C-alpha positions in Angstrom: 12.6 -70.6 39.4 15.1 -67.8 39.2 18.5 -68.5 37.7 20.3 -66.8 40.6 18.5 -67.5 43.8 19.2 -65.2 46.8 21.1 -68.1 48.4 23.9 -67.8 45.7 24.1 -64.0 45.6 26.8 -63.5 48.3 29.1 -66.1 46.6 28.5 -64.5 43.2 29.4 -61.1 44.6 32.6 -62.4 46.1 33.6 -63.9 42.8 32.9 -60.6 41.0 35.0 -58.7 43.4 37.9 -61.1 43.0 37.7 -61.1 39.2 37.6 -57.4 38.9 40.2 -56.5 41.6 43.1 -54.6 39.9 45.5 -55.7 42.6 45.0 -59.3 41.7 45.4 -59.0 38.0 49.2 -59.5 37.8 49.4 -62.4 40.3 46.5 -64.2 38.6 48.2 -63.7 35.2 51.5 -65.0 36.6 49.9 -68.1 38.0 48.0 -68.7 34.8 51.3 -68.5 32.9 52.7 -71.4 34.9 50.3 -73.7 32.9 51.2 -72.4 29.5 53.5 -74.2 27.0 56.0 -71.2 26.9 56.7 -71.6 30.6 57.5 -75.3 30.2 59.8 -74.5 27.3 61.7 -71.9 29.4 61.8 -74.4 32.3 63.2 -77.1 30.2 65.9 -74.8 28.8 66.9 -73.7 32.3 67.0 -77.3 33.6 69.1 -78.4 30.6 71.6 -75.5 31.0 71.8 -75.2 34.8 70.5 -78.2 36.6 70.6 -81.6 34.9 70.3 -82.3 31.1 68.8 -85.8 31.7 66.0 -84.3 33.8 65.3 -81.7 31.1 65.1 -84.4 28.4 62.7 -86.5 30.5 60.5 -83.4 31.1 60.6 -82.6 27.3 59.5 -86.2 26.5 56.7 -85.9 29.0 55.6 -82.6 27.5 55.5 -84.0 24.0 53.6 -87.1 25.1 51.0 -85.1 27.1 50.6 -82.7 24.2 50.0 -85.6 21.8 47.5 -87.3 24.1 45.7 -84.0 24.5 45.4 -83.4 20.8 44.4 -87.0 20.0 41.7 -86.9 22.7 40.3 -83.7 21.3 40.4 -85.1 17.8 38.7 -88.4 18.8 36.0 -86.7 20.9 35.3 -83.9 18.5 31.7 -83.7 17.5 29.3 -81.1 16.2 28.0 -78.5 18.6 24.4 -79.1 19.8 
């Protein structure tokens, strides 16, 4: 059995084209940045200064709790590599 059967080849080629398209590099990086912690810190600062401080504090608490749960989950499920 082949790893990449002919059935999957058109889909694989589409993915290769999308991943190597220079025109999509900046938009993909921008969308990826929306999930990083630095974006949320800037968002919280903006919300605190310009919109509503109570909303910014609630979002900050949510960010801290999710970060804690994420790290605790990784710590509890950490195991040796197979």
